[in-house]
Structure formats: structure tokens, C-alpha cells
C-alpha positions in Angstrom: -4.5 3.6 43.3 -0.9 2.5 43.9 0.1 -1.0 42.7 2.6 -3.1 44.5 4.4 -6.4 43.7 5.9 -8.6 46.4 7.6 -11.9 46.8 7.0 -13.6 50.1 8.7 -16.8 51.5 6.5 -18.4 54.0 8.0 -20.8 56.5 6.6 -23.3 59.0 4.1 -26.1 58.4 2.8 -24.7 55.1 3.0 -27.7 52.8 0.4 -30.4 52.9 -2.1 -28.2 54.7 -3.9 -26.5 51.7 -1.9 -23.3 52.3 -1.5 -22.6 48.5 -5.3 -23.0 48.0 -5.9 -20.7 51.0 -3.6 -18.0 49.5 -5.3 -18.4 46.1 -8.7 -17.8 47.6 -7.5 -14.8 49.6 -5.7 -13.3 46.5 -8.8 -13.7 44.3 -10.9 -12.1 47.1 -8.7 -9.0 47.1 -8.2 -8.8 43.3 -4.5 -9.9 43.4 -2.7 -11.8 40.7 0.5 -13.9 41.0 1.2 -17.4 42.3 1.8 -19.6 45.3 4.3 -22.5 44.8 5.8 -25.1 47.1 9.6 -25.0 47.4 11.8 -28.0 47.9 13.0 -26.7 51.3 9.4 -26.8 52.7 8.6 -23.2 52.3 5.9 -21.6 50.0 6.8 -18.8 47.7 4.1 -16.3 47.1 4.3 -13.6 44.4 1.5 -11.1 44.6 0.6 -8.2 42.4 -2.1 -5.7 43.1 -3.3 -2.6 44.9 -1.0 -1.7 47.8 -3.7 -2.0 50.5 -4.8 -5.4 49.1 -1.2 -6.6 49.2 -1.0 -5.5 52.8 -4.1 -7.5 53.6 -2.8 -10.6 51.9 0.5 -10.3 53.8 -1.4 -10.3 57.1 -3.3 -13.4 56.0 -0.1 -15.2 55.1 0.8 -15.1 58.8 -2.3 -17.1 59.7 -3.0 -19.5 56.8 -5.6 -22.3 57.0 -6.3 -24.0 60.3 -3.8 -26.8 59.9 -0.9 -24.4 59.0 1.7 -23.3 61.5 3.4 -20.2 60.0 6.7 -19.3 61.7 8.0 -16.6 59.3 6.9 -14.5 56.4 9.9 -12.9 54.6 8.6 -10.2 52.2 10.6 -8.3 49.6 9.5 -5.9 46.9 9.6 -7.3 43.4 9.6 -5.9 39.9 7.8 -8.6 38.0 5.2 -8.2 35.3 1.7 -8.7 36.7 0.2 -12.0 35.6 -3.4 -12.2 34.4 -4.6 -14.4 37.3 -3.5 -16.2 40.5 -2.1 -19.7 40.1 -0.8 -22.5 42.4 1.7 -25.1 41.6 
């Protein structure tokens, strides 16, 4: 099993539409730890740590989000952060 850690910046209508909660549920479903936080510029930052195929699945889901979201971009970069014990929102 290969682990991967990514940082994704999700743009579009992603605040005020339960996007972070959607990401938390998907992350927990795939056994991913990390966080989803609103940024002041209207984007959501997602840090995700887990098995590489699970991370790929999560990235795919970031593009759709919950029904009220309108995702216009998902910028993903590899990260070298220590894996947290759970997935949080804030």
C-alpha cells in the first residue's frame, strides 16, 4: 500500500453549501485523514493523507461536491505533512 498526502485548493461556489462536510464524509468513507478549511478568498483548502487510490477517489469527488456546489477548479499539489489522526473541518 502506497500512502500519499495532498493539498488541494478548491475554487467556485464551495462555501456556504456544506462542501467541507461533504469532503469530511467522503474522506472518512475512504479512510483518509486531514482537514477541509474555508479560506478568506472563498476557496476551500483540503489536506488529505491516505492510500494513493483513496486519495485519487477523493480528488475526483472534490470536482463534484454536494448538489449546491459549483466547483470551477481543483488545484492539487503533493504535500509532506504528518498524517493527522482524523479528518476535521474548520
